[in-house]
N, C-alpha and C positions, 0 to 999 in steps of 0.2 A: 866807531867811527865818528870823528870830531864833526862833521860835517852832516847837518839833519835836512831832510828834503821833505816839506811839508806842503808839499803839495795837494793831498787828500785834504787837509786843512782849508787851503783857498779855494777848491773846488765846492767845498762842502758851503763856504760862507756865499760865493757866488751859485748855490744851487746849480753845478753845472756836472751832468755824469760824464765820466771817462768817454762815453763815446761820442759825445758832442765835442768836447776837448780834442780828442782824436782829427773829428772832421773839421775843426777850424784852425788847429795846427797843423795837420797834413802829415802826423804821425802815426804808426799803427799802435792798435790797443795793446800788443805786446811790450814794443818800448815805453808808452807810455806807464804800463804797469810796471815794469822794470825801475823807471823812475820815480814812479809814485814811494812804490815799496822801500826805495832806498838802497837797492841792489845795483843800481849804476853805479859803473866807476868814474864816468867823467859825462859832461853835458857841452852840445855846442852853444857859443854864444846866439846863433841863428834859432836855434831850438827853445831857448831860455826867453830870448825877445819874443818868440811867437806866442810863447806860452802867457807871458806876462802881458802883452797885447789882448789876447783871448780872456784872462782874465783881470786886466785892468789892474794890474798889481805890481810893484817892483819887487827885482830879483831877490831881494832880502825879506820880501815876503815869505819865500818858496824856499831859499837856502838858509842856515842858520848854522851859525858855528856853534859848538859844545864842547870845551874841551874837557878830553877823558879825568875820570880821578885821577890817574896816574900821573898826569901833566900838573896838576896842581901842586 
């Protein structure tokens, strides 16, 4: 999939656990885990905004576009 979720990288940079992020953002651990592992099919802008606020980052720090090798 060409969209890569770097949530775990930003959490590590901020030294924040999944539990702490879950509490700050108001999402369940299960939903954050799905997002963190890249298994999510979509994300609401309000969720992305809350995550960026909690991690003090930009959406581009969390989401990255990497084209498939076949697309090149």
